[in-house]
KEKE-3310 file (N, C-alpha, C; in steps of 0.2 Angstrom, whole numbers, plus 5000, padded with zeros to 4 digits):
npx = (4536:4524:4523:4519:4506:4496:4496:4489:4479:4473:4474:4463:4453:4452:4461:4469:4480:4485:4489:4501:4509:4513:4517:4527:4535:4536:4542:4553:4558:4558:4569:4580:4582:4581:4569:4553:4543:4532:4520:4523:4520:4509:4501:4503:4498:4484:4481:4482:4473:4462:4463:4459:4447:4437:4440:4435:4419:4418:4417:4407:4399:4391:4398:4396:4400:4401:4387:4374)
npy = (3901:3901:3889:3880:3888:3884:3871:3872:3878:3872:3858:3855:3860:3853:3844:3828:3826:3835:3842:3838:3839:3849:3855:3846:3853:3865:3861:3859:3870:3878:3872:3876:3891:3892:3891:3887:3875:3874:3873:3868:3855:3857:3857:3845:3835:3836:3837:3822:3818:3821:3815:3802:3803:3808:3794:3786:3793:3787:3776:3771:3778:3789:3803:3817:3822:3809:3804:3797)
npz = (4856:4847:4844:4853:4859:4845:4845:4860:4855:4841:4846:4853:4848:4836:4830:4837:4831:4828:4836:4846:4835:4834:4849:4853:4841:4848:4859:4860:4851:4865:4873:4865:4868:4879:4888:4895:4892:4896:4891:4876:4885:4885:4877:4870:4881:4880:4864:4864:4872:4866:4857:4864:4870:4857:4851:4861:4858:4845:4844:4855:4848:4848:4842:4837:4820:4817:4815:4807)
capx = (4530:4518:4520:4515:4500:4493:4496:4485:4473:4473:4471:4456:4446:4451:4466:4474:4486:4490:4493:4504:4517:4516:4518:4533:4541:4536:4549:4558:4559:4560:4575:4587:4583:4580:4562:4550:4543:4525:4513:4522:4517:4499:4499:4505:4493:4477:4481:4482:4467:4461:4462:4455:4440:4434:4440:4426:4416:4415:4416:4400:4394:4390:4404:4394:4405:4400:4382:4371)
capy = (3902:3901:3883:3879:3890:3883:3867:3871:3878:3864:3851:3856:3861:3849:3840:3830:3823:3843:3850:3832:3838:3856:3855:3846:3857:3869:3862:3856:3878:3878:3868:3882:3896:3895:3894:3885:3869:3868:3876:3861:3847:3854:3855:3835:3834:3841:3834:3814:3818:3822:3808:3796:3808:3807:3787:3786:3796:3786:3765:3771:3781:3796:3806:3821:3820:3803:3800:3798)
capz = (4859:4846:4843:4858:4856:4841:4846:4860:4852:4837:4849:4860:4844:4831:4828:4840:4828:4825:4846:4848:4835:4837:4856:4851:4839:4855:4867:4854:4852:4875:4872:4860:4868:4886:4888:4902:4888:4899:4883:4875:4885:4888:4870:4868:4881:4873:4860:4865:4877:4861:4852:4868:4867:4852:4850:4866:4858:4837:4847:4856:4841:4847:4838:4828:4814:4812:4815:4798)
cpx = (4523:4519:4513:4508:4495:4495:4493:4478:4467:4470:4468:4454:4446:4454:4470:4477:4492:4493:4496:4509:4518:4518:4525:4538:4540:4542:4553:4563:4560:4568:4580:4585:4581:4577:4558:4546:4535:4521:4515:4522:4511:4497:4497:4499:4485:4476:4479:4475:4461:4459:4458:4450:4437:4435:4434:4419:4413:4415:4409:4395:4388:4395:4399:4397:4400:4392:4378:4363)
cpy = (3903:3896:3881:3881:3886:3876:3867:3871:3870:3857:3851:3855:3857:3842:3836:3829:3831:3845:3842:3836:3845:3859:3852:3848:3861:3867:3858:3865:3884:3876:3873:3886:3898:3890:3887:3883:3869:3871:3870:3857:3849:3856:3846:3832:3831:3835:3828:3813:3820:3817:3802:3798:3806:3799:3785:3787:3790:3781:3766:3774:3788:3804:3808:3819:3812:3797:3800:3798)
cpz = (4855:4845:4846:4860:4852:4842:4852:4857:4845:4840:4854:4855:4841:4831:4832:4837:4828:4834:4846:4842:4832:4844:4855:4847:4845:4859:4862:4855:4859:4874:4872:4866:4875:4889:4893:4894:4893:4894:4878:4877:4887:4882:4871:4872:4881:4869:4858:4869:4871:4856:4856:4867:4859:4850:4855:4860:4849:4843:4849:4849:4841:4847:4835:4825:4810:4814:4808:4802)
residu = (MET:LEU:TRP:GLY:VAL:LEU:GLY:ILE:VAL:LEU:GLY:VAL:LEU:CYS:CYS:GLY:ILE:LEU:GLY:ILE:VAL:PHE:GLY:TYR:LEU:SER:LEU:ARG:GLU:ALA:ARG:ARG:SER:GLY:ARG:SER:PRO:VAL:LEU:GLY:TYR:LEU:ALA:ILE:ALA:LEU:GLY:VAL:LEU:ASN:ILE:ILE:GLY:SER:GLY:PHE:LEU:TRP:ALA:GLY:GLY:ASP:HIS:PRO:LEU:TYR:ASN:ASN)
# end
């Protein structure tokens, strides 16, 4: 459960790649323990959305971290 929560938080806030990695770790742990993999899937989806959204903002020149 820890990996899923970390993946969601980091996937939304800053690092989409870390969200995907922690989501994968959450899926792997859920399979081993027989729990629901929903947090892992959600973390991966939010990480991918973060990467796509950042790409669109960067390509359009409106990304707040890359404006001069």
